[in-house]
C-alpha positions in Angstrom: 234.5 79.2 72.5 234.1 81.7 75.2 230.6 82.7 76.5 230.5 86.3 77.9 227.9 88.4 79.4 227.2 91.4 77.3 228.5 94.8 78.7 227.1 98.2 77.9 229.7 100.3 79.6 233.2 100.0 78.5 233.5 97.9 75.4 231.1 98.1 72.6 232.4 94.8 71.2 230.7 93.0 74.2 227.2 94.3 73.3 227.1 94.3 69.5 224.1 92.4 68.0 223.8 90.8 64.6 220.5 89.0 65.6 218.5 91.2 63.4 216.0 89.8 60.9 214.8 86.2 61.4 211.7 84.8 63.0 208.3 86.4 63.1 207.5 86.0 66.7 208.6 88.1 69.7 211.8 86.1 70.3 214.3 87.1 67.8 216.4 84.5 66.1 220.0 85.0 64.9 220.2 86.1 61.2 222.6 86.9 58.5 225.7 86.0 60.5 227.8 84.5 57.7 226.9 87.4 55.4 227.9 90.1 57.8 231.1 88.4 58.9 232.3 87.9 55.4 231.5 91.5 54.5 233.4 92.7 57.6 236.4 90.5 57.0 236.6 91.3 53.4 236.5 95.0 54.1 239.2 94.7 56.7 241.3 92.6 54.5 241.2 95.6 52.1 242.0 98.0 55.0 239.2 100.3 53.5 236.5 100.2 56.1 235.2 103.7 56.9 232.2 105.3 58.3 229.4 107.3 56.8 226.7 109.7 58.0 223.2 109.3 56.6 222.5 112.9 56.1 225.4 113.4 53.7 225.2 117.2 53.9 224.4 119.3 56.9 220.6 119.6 57.4 219.8 117.2 54.6 218.0 114.5 56.7 217.0 116.1 59.8 214.5 118.8 60.2 214.8 122.2 61.9 213.6 122.7 65.4 210.0 122.7 64.2 207.4 119.9 64.1 208.5 116.6 62.8 212.1 117.0 63.7 212.5 113.6 65.2 215.9 112.7 63.9 218.9 111.6 66.0 222.5 112.0 67.0 224.1 110.7 70.1 226.4 111.6 72.9 229.3 109.3 73.6 227.6 105.9 74.4 230.6 104.6 76.2 229.6 105.7 79.6 231.3 104.7 82.9 228.3 102.7 84.2 229.4 99.3 82.9 226.9 96.7 82.6 223.8 98.8 82.4 221.8 99.8 79.3 220.6 103.1 80.7 223.6 105.3 79.4 223.0 103.7 76.0 219.2 104.4 75.9 219.9 108.0 77.2 222.5 108.5 74.5 219.7 108.3 71.8 218.7 112.0 71.4 217.1 114.5 68.9 219.5 115.6 66.2 221.1 119.0 66.2 222.1 120.8 63.0 225.8 119.8 63.5 225.4 116.2 62.0 228.8 114.6 61.4 229.6 111.1 60.3 231.2 109.9 63.4 228.1 111.0 65.5 225.9 108.8 63.2 228.3 105.9 63.8 228.0 106.4 67.5 224.1 106.4 67.1 224.4 103.2 65.2 226.5 101.6 68.1 223.8 102.7 70.5 221.1 101.0 68.5 223.0 97.9 68.2 223.8 97.8 72.0 220.0 98.3 72.8 219.2 95.6 70.1 221.5 93.2 71.7 220.2 93.9 75.3 216.7 93.6 74.1 217.2 90.2 72.6 219.1 88.9 75.5 216.7 90.2 78.0 213.7 88.7 76.1 215.4 85.4 76.0 215.7 85.5 79.8 212.2 87.1 80.3 213.7 90.2 81.8 212.8 93.0 79.5 211.3 95.2 82.1 214.5 97.3 82.8 214.9 98.1 79.0 211.3 98.9 78.4 211.2 101.3 81.4 214.4 103.1 80.2 212.9 103.6 76.7 209.7 104.9 78.1 211.4 107.1 80.8 213.7 108.7 78.4 211.0 109.0 75.7 213.2 107.2 73.0 210.5 105.3 71.0 209.7 108.4 68.9 213.4 108.9 68.4 213.8 105.3 67.2 210.7 105.6 64.8 212.2 108.9 63.3 215.5 107.2 62.8 213.8 104.2 61.1 212.0 106.3 58.7 215.0 108.5 58.0 217.1 105.6 57.0 214.3 104.1 55.0 214.1 107.4 52.8 217.9 107.2 52.5 217.6 103.7 51.1 214.9 104.6 48.6 216.3 108.1 47.6 220.1 108.1 48.0 221.1 104.5 47.8 219.8 104.1 44.1 221.7 107.3 43.2 224.9 105.9 44.6 224.5 102.8 42.6 223.9 104.7 39.4 226.9 106.9 39.6 229.4 105.7 37.0 232.4 107.4 38.7 231.8 106.0 42.2 233.7 102.8 42.6 234.2 102.3 46.4 237.0 100.0 47.5 234.6 98.6 50.1 230.9 98.5 50.3 230.7 97.5 53.9 230.0 101.0 55.1 226.9 101.3 52.8 225.8 97.9 54.1 226.0 99.2 57.7 223.4 102.0 56.7 221.0 99.5 55.1 221.6 97.2 58.2 220.8 100.1 60.4 217.0 99.9 59.4 217.1 96.2 60.2 218.5 96.8 63.6 215.9 99.4 64.6 212.9 97.4 63.3 214.3 94.3 65.2 214.6 96.3 68.4 211.1 97.7 68.0 209.7 94.2 67.4 211.2 93.0 70.6 209.8 95.8 72.8 206.5 96.6 71.2 205.1 93.5 73.0 204.4 95.9 75.9 201.5 98.3 76.1 203.5 101.1 77.7 206.0 101.0 74.7 203.1 101.4 72.3 201.6 104.2 74.4 204.9 105.9 74.7 205.3 106.2 70.9 202.6 109.0 71.3 201.9 110.7 67.9 204.7 108.9 66.1 202.7 105.7 66.3 200.9 107.1 63.0 204.4 107.2 61.3 205.1 103.7 62.4 201.8 102.4 61.2 202.4 104.0 57.8 206.0 102.4 57.8 204.4 99.1 58.5 201.9 99.6 55.8 204.5 100.4 53.2 206.4 97.2 54.0 203.3 94.9 53.9 202.4 96.4 50.6 205.7 95.4 49.3 205.2 92.0 50.6 201.8 91.6 49.0 203.1 93.0 45.7 205.9 90.5 45.7 203.6 87.6 46.3 201.1 88.7 43.7 204.0 88.7 41.2 205.2 85.5 42.5 208.6 86.9 43.2 210.7 84.8 45.7 213.7 86.4 47.4 216.6 84.1 48.1 219.6 84.9 50.3 222.6 85.9 48.2 225.9 84.1 49.0 228.6 86.7 49.3 232.4 86.0 49.7 235.0 88.3 51.2 236.6 88.8 47.8 233.4 90.1 46.3 233.9 93.3 48.1 236.9 94.2 46.1 235.3 93.1 42.8 233.9 95.7 40.1 230.4 94.3 40.7 230.4 94.9 44.5 227.6 97.6 44.1 225.5 95.1 42.2 226.1 92.5 44.9 225.1 95.0 47.6 221.8 95.7 45.7 221.1 92.1 45.9 221.8 92.1 49.6 219.4 95.1 50.0 216.7 93.4 48.3 217.1 90.3 50.5 217.2 92.5 53.6 214.1 94.4 52.5 212.1 91.2 52.5 213.2 90.3 56.0 212.6 93.8 57.2 209.1 93.6 55.8 208.5 90.4 57.9 209.6 92.2 61.1 207.2 95.1 60.3 204.4 92.5 60.1 205.2 91.5 63.7 205.4 95.1 64.8 202.1 96.0 63.2 200.5 92.8 65.1 201.7 94.2 68.4 200.3 97.6 67.6 196.8 95.9 66.9 197.1 94.1 70.4 196.5 97.6 71.8 193.6 98.7 69.7 191.7 99.8 72.9 194.4 102.2 73.9 195.4 103.6 70.6 194.4 107.1 69.6 191.4 107.4 67.4 193.5 108.7 64.5 195.6 105.5 64.6 192.6 103.3 64.2 191.2 105.4 61.5 194.5 105.2 59.6 194.7 101.4 60.0 191.1 100.7 59.1 190.1 103.3 56.6 193.1 105.1 55.2 195.2 102.0 54.6 192.4 99.3 54.8 194.9 96.9 56.7 192.2 94.1 57.0 192.0 93.6 53.3 195.8 93.9 53.0 196.2 91.2 55.6 193.7 89.1 53.6 196.0 89.4 50.6 198.9 88.0 52.8 196.8 85.1 53.8 195.9 84.4 50.3 199.2 84.6 48.6 201.6 83.8 51.6 204.8 85.5 50.5 206.9 83.5 53.0 206.1 80.2 51.3 206.6 79.0 47.6 206.9 75.9 45.5 210.2 75.0 43.9 210.8 71.8 41.9 207.5 70.5 43.2 208.5 70.9 46.8 206.9 73.3 49.3 209.3 75.8 50.9 208.8 78.2 53.7 210.9 81.1 55.0 211.7 80.6 58.6 214.6 81.5 60.9 216.2 83.6 58.0 216.2 80.9 55.3 214.1 79.0 52.9 213.4 75.4 54.2 211.9 72.5 52.4 208.7 71.4 54.4 208.2 67.7 54.8 204.7 66.6 53.8 203.6 65.9 57.4 204.3 69.5 58.4 202.8 71.3 55.5 199.6 72.0 57.4 201.4 73.5 60.3 201.0 77.2 61.1 204.3 79.2 61.0 205.0 82.1 63.2 204.4 84.5 60.3 200.9 82.9 59.6 200.1 83.3 63.3 201.1 87.1 63.1 198.7 87.7 60.3 195.8 85.8 61.9 196.2 87.5 65.2 196.3 91.0 63.6 193.1 90.1 61.8 191.5 88.9 65.0 192.5 92.1 66.7 191.2 94.4 63.9 188.0 92.6 63.0 186.6 91.4 66.4 187.2 94.6 68.5 183.9 96.4 68.9 185.6 99.8 68.3 187.2 98.6 65.0 183.8 97.2 63.8 182.1 100.4 64.6 184.6 102.4 62.5 185.3 99.9 59.7 183.3 100.3 56.5 182.1 96.9 55.5 181.1 97.8 52.0 180.7 95.3 49.1 184.4 95.2 48.2 185.7 94.9 51.8 183.0 92.3 52.7 183.9 90.1 49.7 187.6 90.3 50.5 187.1 89.3 54.2 184.9 86.4 53.3 187.8 84.9 51.4 189.2 84.0 54.7 186.6 81.3 55.3 188.3 79.0 52.8 191.5 79.1 54.8 189.8 78.5 58.2 190.1 74.8 58.2 189.7 72.5 61.3 193.5 71.9 61.3 194.1 75.5 61.4 191.6 76.2 64.1 193.0 73.5 66.2 196.3 75.2 66.1 194.9 78.7 67.0 191.6 78.1 68.9 190.9 81.8 68.9 190.0 81.5 65.1 186.6 80.0 66.3 185.5 83.6 67.0 186.7 84.6 63.5 184.6 81.8 61.9 181.5 83.0 63.8 182.2 86.6 62.9 182.5 85.7 59.1 179.4 83.4 59.1 177.5 86.4 60.6 179.0 88.8 58.1 177.9 86.7 55.2 174.2 86.9 55.9 174.1 90.5 57.1 174.7 94.0 55.9 176.6 95.9 58.5 175.6 99.5 58.7 178.1 102.0 57.4 180.2 103.7 60.0 179.1 107.0 61.4 181.0 110.0 60.1 182.1 111.5 63.5 183.4 115.0 63.3 186.9 114.7 64.7 190.2 116.5 64.3 192.4 113.9 62.8 196.1 113.7 63.4 198.4 112.9 60.4 202.0 111.5 60.4 204.7 114.1 59.7 208.1 112.4 59.6 208.0 111.0 56.1 206.3 113.9 54.4 208.6 116.4 56.3 211.8 114.8 55.1 210.4 114.5 51.5 209.3 118.0 51.4 212.6 119.3 52.8 214.7 117.6 50.3 212.7 117.3 47.1 215.0 117.8 44.1 218.1 117.5 46.3 218.7 113.7 46.4 221.3 113.5 43.6 223.2 116.5 45.2 223.2 114.8 48.6 224.4 111.6 47.1 227.2 113.3 45.3 228.1 115.1 48.5 228.3 112.0 50.5 230.6 110.5 47.8 232.9 113.5 48.2 232.8 114.2 51.8 232.0 110.9 53.4 233.2 108.1 51.1 236.7 109.8 50.4 238.5 109.5 53.7 242.2 109.9 54.1 244.4 106.9 54.5 244.8 107.6 58.2 241.0 107.8 58.6 240.6 104.5 56.8 243.0 102.7 59.2 241.3 104.2 62.4 237.9 103.5 61.1 238.8 99.9 60.2 240.0 99.4 63.7 236.8 100.9 65.0 234.6 98.5 62.9 236.7 95.6 64.0 236.0 96.5 67.5 232.3 97.4 67.1 231.5 94.3 65.2 233.7 92.0 67.4 232.9 88.5 66.3 233.1 86.9 69.8 229.7 88.1 70.7 228.3 87.2 67.2 229.6 83.7 67.5 228.4 83.4 71.1 224.9 84.1 69.9 225.0 82.1 66.7 222.6 79.3 66.8 225.1 77.0 64.9 228.6 75.9 65.9 231.5 77.6 64.2 232.7 76.4 60.8 236.1 76.2 59.2 236.7 79.2 57.1 238.3 76.9 54.3 236.4 73.7 54.2 233.2 74.5 56.1 233.4 71.6 58.5 232.7 72.1 62.3 235.8 73.8 63.8 237.1 73.8 67.4 240.2 76.0 66.9 240.6 79.7 65.8 243.3 82.2 65.1 245.1 82.8 68.3 246.2 86.3 67.2 242.9 88.0 66.1 240.6 85.2 67.5 238.1 86.0 64.7 238.6 83.0 62.2 237.8 79.5 62.9 239.7 76.4 61.4 239.2 72.6 61.7 242.9 71.9 61.3 246.3 73.7 61.2 246.5 72.7 57.5 243.4 74.8 56.8 244.8 77.7 58.7 248.0 77.7 56.8 246.2 77.5 53.5 244.0 80.5 54.4 246.8 82.6 55.8 247.5 84.7 52.7 244.0 85.8 52.4 243.5 86.3 56.1 246.8 88.1 56.9 245.8 91.7 56.1 242.6 91.4 58.2 244.4 89.6 61.0 246.9 92.4 61.3 244.2 95.0 61.4 241.9 93.1 63.9 244.8 92.2 66.2 245.9 95.8 66.3 242.4 97.2 67.2 242.3 99.2 70.3 240.5 97.8 73.3 238.2 100.8 73.6 237.3 103.7 71.4 239.0 106.0 73.7 242.3 104.8 72.3 241.1 106.1 68.9 
């Protein structure tokens, strides 16, 4: 299998990332590769892959030129400066009123390229260039606005699409791409928010990101309280052509929501690392508006990334649920560490202690942490000794209530701005998307299928995959692949011949895909 260096100039296929949703630490781990690969191949086999624009109707998901208009479109990301992420970072820009589906697709390609570059740079310890570019061009607020806009699309438009009885798409892959867009952005933010300058460059939009993370952690806590366990859904290419494809997509969205929430946990922890440099409104929002310390206590108490099944302890790590051997059951996972580090940042900072209200309820919730601070846990994260001392002191004292300073508090604007602008229009927007975006001509279908084949080239996906390629037919380790499209792996020629009738249509489309989008 070829190992290529990602390029950010000529061919988007060299820089597409599907390393989106696994792992809780700063180093992202590959996720969802088989799922995305099967979706793409099934869609191409049907010859019905097309693009869609999130807005659905002009002006629906972007603001006017007033405050809160932080939504995006792009210029052509395929710049001449090959090998550099700068043209891609510069390509993310504020949205103009002339939103069109192909412009959102280019935006998505930009995000995927930046996501790939961030992961590869983080793996090599060379993130400085990308972080400088994102800060220089002021793109962190743009990404946060894009993140929240697609979140609203998912909660307001996607359910309407699923309910429409007369909406039976031949392929659900384009909708999956929109759902995946949120995952790509939160993964990118998780990778870069480790740096203080990134957090500071978010400016006022940091309040919107804090609200976003709070919504995701609330979903996590609710799921764990109700003892709901999310398990990955196994999809096959033929599922895309079935009548129940929208139901399968809903299951995929639920699984993805869980993984996105875990990423949001990491982002929130990196924000709390910078509590000393955050605006006062951000601290007030985390401590008093959302009471994040108590929410984090719930996550420690219920641990939504672990469960018991058939008497065995399972933990969610690296994108899948794994049975934990008895000798490893007391080991702290990355997700556990993120929660504890966030609590350390929020409770031990003098500024946070001055602003947080340690009333009877908050105090009782925080003291629950003492039961979890065992010697084994403290040995793994020695900083928790300070937490033990703080809680021991809290148990025997009555902290004074915070002083009510007279301050002019900032509030987040993106979420409320979009909801206010589109209240009562969601069903009309969804129907408009079905008519104008999900009903392309036959020629548009073919061109878009080729574009997806290029954008989501499996060469880079397989090069980054943590596992060796597997045979498409029997699942054993494979060393050969289709010489024509170079996208399917097989262990023997017999398996290739057996799979040919199913693979033929996708192979024809992939093999005929242009080498650059200029050819389209």
